[in-house]
N, C-alpha and C positions, 0 to 999 in steps of 0.2 A: 036746684037740689037742696034739700035741708040736710046739711052736713054738721056733725058735731065730733066730739072727742070720745074715744073709748078709753078703757083703763090703762093701756099701754102706750098711751100717747098718739095713737093713730087718728087720722082724720077719716071718718067713715060715714057711710049710709047704708041702707039695706042692700044696695047692689054691690058695692065695692069699698075697699079701704086703701087709703094712701098711707104708706109708711116711709119714714126717712131713715135710710141706712148711712151710718157713719163712714163707710168705706165699701170698696168693691168687694172686699172680702166677706161682706154680709150676703152676697150672692154666691152660690156655688158656680163652678165653671160650666157645669151642666145647665144651670138655669140661664146664664148669660148667653151661652151658645144656643139657646132656644129662641133667641131673638132673631127675627129676619135680618140677614145681611151681616152677621157677626162672625160667620165661619166660612172658610174656603170651600167647604163641601156644599154650601148653600149658594150654588153658582147662579141660580135663577133670580136671586134677589140682589145682585150686585155686591159681592163681598167687599167690605171696606175694612182692612187691617187695623185702622186707627180707631175703630170703635169695638175692637175685639177685646176679649177678656185679657188676653196676654198683654196687650199694649197698656190698657188702662191700669191693670194690676201692677205692672212694672213701674208706672209713674208713681203709684202710691208706695210700693214696697221699697223703692229706692229712696224714698223720702223727697222726691221732687214735687209731688202734688199732695201736700199734707197741711195740717193746720199751721205748722211752724212757718211754712213758706206762703201763707195766706190762701191756701187752697184746701179748705177743710171739707171732706166728703159729706154731702147731703143728697145722696142718690136717692130718687124716688122709686118706690115699688108700688105698682098698682096690683091689688089682689082682689079676688072675690071674697064675699063674706066667709066662704069656707076656707079660704087661705090659698087658693090656686093663683099662681103668678100669671098675671095677664100682659104686663108691660113694665117698662122702666124708663127713667130719664137720667143719664149721667149728669150730675149736678154738684156744685161746689158752693159753699159759703165763703165769699171773698171779702178781704179787708182792704183790697186795693184793685187796681184795674190793669196790672201788669201781665204780660203773656197771653193777651186775648186777641189782638189784632183788629178788633172792632172797637174803635176809640170813643169813650164816653167820658173823658176827663173834663170836657167843657160842661157837661150835664152835672157832674159831680160839683165843680166849682160854683156853677150858678145856684145849685140847691143849697150849698154851704152858705153862700152870701145871702140867701134868703132866710137863713135860720134853720134849714133842714140838715139832716144826717143822711148822707147817701150811702155810706158804708156801716155795717156790712150789706152785701147784696148777694143775690143768688145768680150764679153763672152756669148755664147749661151748655156745656161744650166739652171738647177734648183739650185739656190743658196744653198750652204752648203749640197749638197745632191749628193754623189757618186753612183747614181743609173741610169742605162740604161733606157732610155725611148724615145719616139718620141720627136724630136726637129724641124723637118720640119712639122708642122701641117696642115693638109688638111681638109677643110669643106667636110662633108659628101655629097656624090653625085657628086663631082668634079673629074676631071681627075687627078689622084694621081701623075702620072709621070710629066705631065705638070706643075702642081702647085709646086711640089717639085723643079723641074728644075727652075721655076720662083723665088722661095725663095732663092735658092742657088746663082743665078745670082744677085738677089736683095741684098743679104748679102754682096757680093763683092762690088757691086756699093755704098752701104751705107759706107762700110769701106773706100773706096777711096774718097768719097765725104766728109766724116768727117775728113780726114787726119790723121786717126789713123794708128798705125803700123800693126794691125792684127785683125783677127776675129778667134775665137776658138769655135768649136762646140763639147762639151765634153759629154761623156757617151751617145753617139748617137747609134741608131739601126744600124745594118749593111746595111740595106736598104737606110737609110739616108746618110750614109758615102759613099755608092756607088754613089749616086746622087752627092754629094759634091766633090768626087774625079773627077767625070766627068766634073765638073765645075772648076777644077783646085786646089782644096784644096789638102793639104798633109794628108796622112793617118798615124795615130798613134795608137799603141796598148799598152795595159797593162793587168794586171793580177788581178782577184778576185777569190773568192771561193763561190759556190753556192751548195746548196743541191737540189737533184732532187728526187722528189716523184715518184718512179716507180710503181705507182698503190698500195701502201702499205695500208692494212687495219688497221694495229696496228703498234705501235713502235717495237714490237718484230719481225714483218715482216722485217722492216729495219735492225734490229740487225742481222738477219739470213744472210744478204748479206755481213757481215764483217767477216774477218778472226777471228778465235776463240780467239787468244791472244787480238786482238783489241776489240772484243765484251765484253771480261772480263774486260778490262781496262775501257771501256765505262761505264759498269754498276758500277763499283766501284767508278768511278769518280762521278757519279750522286748521289750514296749513300752518299758519303763524302760531297758533296755540301750541302745536307740537314741535315747533321748529328747533328748540333748544335741547334735543335729545330726549324728549319727554314721550312716555308711552302710557297707555290706559289699560287698566285691568277692571274687569267686572267681577265682584266677589258676592256670592249669594250662598245660602245653605251652609254646608260643612266647611266651605272655603273661607267663612269669616271666622278667623281665629281671635284669641285674646290679644295676640300681638297686632293684628289688624285693628281691633278696637283701640288699642293703646295709641296707634299712629292716628286714627281718626279723631280721637279725643283731644290729642295734642293740636290737631288742626282746629277743631271746634272751639277749644278754649282760646287760642291765640286769636283767631278771627273775631269770635264772638265777644271777647273781652275788648277789643279794639272798637267794635261797632256799637254794641249795646251797653257795655260796662259791666253786665252781670249775666252770663250764660245761665239758662235755666236748668239744664240737664246735668247730672253728675255722672262720674265714670261707672258707678254701679248700675245705673239705668241701662247703659248700653250692653253690659254683660247680661242683664236680665233679659233683654228683648233678644240678644244673640242665643240665649238658651232656650226661649220660649217660642220664638217665631222667626228663626233664621231664614226659613224658606220664603218668608214674606218680605225679605229685605235685600235690597240691592245696594252695595257700596260701589261707587265709581271712584277708583283710586288712581291718581296721576304719580307716575314714578320717574325719577330722573337720577342717573348715576347710581343705580342700585337700591334706592330707598324711596319710600312714598313721601310726596311733598305736598300733596292736596287730596281732598276728597269730598264727596257729597253723598249723603244717605238718602235713599228712596225706599218707599214701601210699595209692595206689589199687590194690587187688588185683582179681582176676577176680570176686570175690564178696564182698569186705570192704573197708571203709575204715579204715585204721589211723591213729588220731590220736597225734601225738608231741608235739613241743615247742610251747610257747606263750610269748609275752612281750608287754610293753607299755611305753610310756613315758609314758602318761597313765592315771590311775586313775579308772574310771567304774563306777558301780554295776551289777553283773550282767554287765558286758561280757566277763568271762572265761568265764561260762557260755554267753553267746551265741555267741562266737567258737569256743569249743572243742567244745561239745556240741549246742546247737541247730541251728547251721549244718551240722554233720556229719550230723545227722539229715536235714535238708533235701536235702543232697547225695546221701545214700544212697538216699533215695526217688526223687529225680529220675533217678539213674543206675541204679536198680533193683539196688542192692547189698543183700545179705542181712543184713549185720552191720556195725556200727560198734564197733571196739575202741578205747577211749578212754584206754589206757594204765594205769599202775599206780595202785593205791589209790583213795581218794576216794569215801567213802560219800555225799558230797553229790551224786553222780551218780544215785543212786537216785531222787530226787525228780524228776529230769529224764528219766525214762523208760528208764533203763539198768538191766538186770537183774543180779543177782549170778551170777558164773561161776566155776567152779573151775579154777584153773590148776595145771599139773603139772610136777614136775622129778624128775630121778633123780640119785643120788649114790653113788659108789663110794669106799670107803676102804680103803687098804692095811693100815693098823694095826687089828688085831682089836679092841682095847679102845675106840678111837675109834669104830669101826663099831658096837659094841654100845651105847655110850652115846648115839650119834645115833639109832640104831634105836628105842631106848626113847623118846627125845624125840619122834621123828616119829610114833610110834603115838598118843601123846597129842595132839599137834598136828593131826593129821588129823581126830581126833574133834571138836576144837574148831572146825576149819574147816568141817566138815560141820554142826555145830550153828549156827554163825553164818550160813552160807548159807541154812539153812532159816529162821531168824529173819529175815533180810533179805528173803527172798522173801515172807514174810508182810506185809511193810511196803512193798511196791512201790506206786506210785500208780495202778495199773490197777483197773478196775472189777471187783469181786468176782464179779458175775453172768456175766462173760464165761468164767470158769473153771468154771462149774457145768455 
C-alpha cells in the first residue's frame, strides 16, 4: 500500500487511517466495548477481562502504566477514511523491558554492543500481565481478516515512522500471530502451565484422572496447607471491600518486594478495579486466628480463570500451592470454567494438575541485521520449546491409561 501522512499526523491511505492514541482515554468505553471479546455480554467470543476497558483504564488512571513508569500509551486506532473505528491495538512506547514476561534483554544488549539503540520500542500487550488474549482487536461486524491485516501493517508503519527499533506483540492468540507472521513479524514461543476442566462435576472427578501416587500426594498437600487452623474465603463482587483490598495489597507488597524488588501495581489500582469490575474478580484469601494472612487475585472470563498476583505475611507449608492452584481448580469446576491460566513460568504447577501449554508472540524489527540475528535465535528457541513441551507432557501426573 502507498501510505503517507495527513495533516493531523495520521498514517493513511484511501481505505483507512492509523492513528496513535496517547491513552485508553482516547477511546470511549463504548468504542472499546465494541471490540470482540472485551465485554462479558460478548460470550460467544471468549470474554477476557484483562483486555477490557475497565482493566486497561485502571492501569493508566492509577499511574501504573504511564510515561513516568516507562509505559507511555501509543494505542493504535484503525479507522476508515470517513472516521469509522474498525479496530485497535493496545500498545505502549517502552523505555525498558520490565513487566513483560517475554524476555528480550539479550537482544537489547546485543544491539547496543553493535552500536544500535534498542529503546524505545513498541510493546503491544497488557502491562504486567502474562496472559494470552486478543491483541489485534476488531470491531464487531467488521471483516476480521481485513481489519487484522490492516492493524498488522499499521503497526509496522508506526514503528518505522517513529524511528524505534522494534514492535513486540506478546501473549497473543495463535490467530493474531498468524496474521502478524504473514505481515513479516517473527514468531516466538514459550511455555506456561494451564489446568483444563474436562467436564468435571467435582474436585474428586479431577483427582480420579491422576495416578494413584499423585492423587494421594495432592490430598496430603491440601490437608497440610490448612493444618494450622487456616481457612479459605472466596471474595468476589460486593464482598470485595476496601478492607479486603488493604489486606491483599499488604500481601502483594510484602511478597513482591522480596521476590522482584519493585512491585508494579499501586494501591489505587486495586481500588479502581474493585470499583469498575468487581464481578470479574476472585480474591482467594487465607485466614488464620481471625485475620487474613495470604491471598491471590484471579480474573474471571467467560470460559477461563486467570490467576495473577499472590502474597502472604505468614509462611506456611504448601499454602502458596493451595491458594494459587488448588483453589483455582475448585472455583473453575464449580463455575464450569474450561481453563485456569496460572501465570508465567513454574514447572511446580505440573505436579498439581496443570499441563504445559505453548505461548505465542510476534516481533518486528526495523533494522535488517537485528532481524536476521533474532530470526536465527528464534528458530533454535522454538525447537527447544517444542522439545521441552513434549518432555513435560510425558511427566504430567495423569493416569497413562486414560490416554490410551
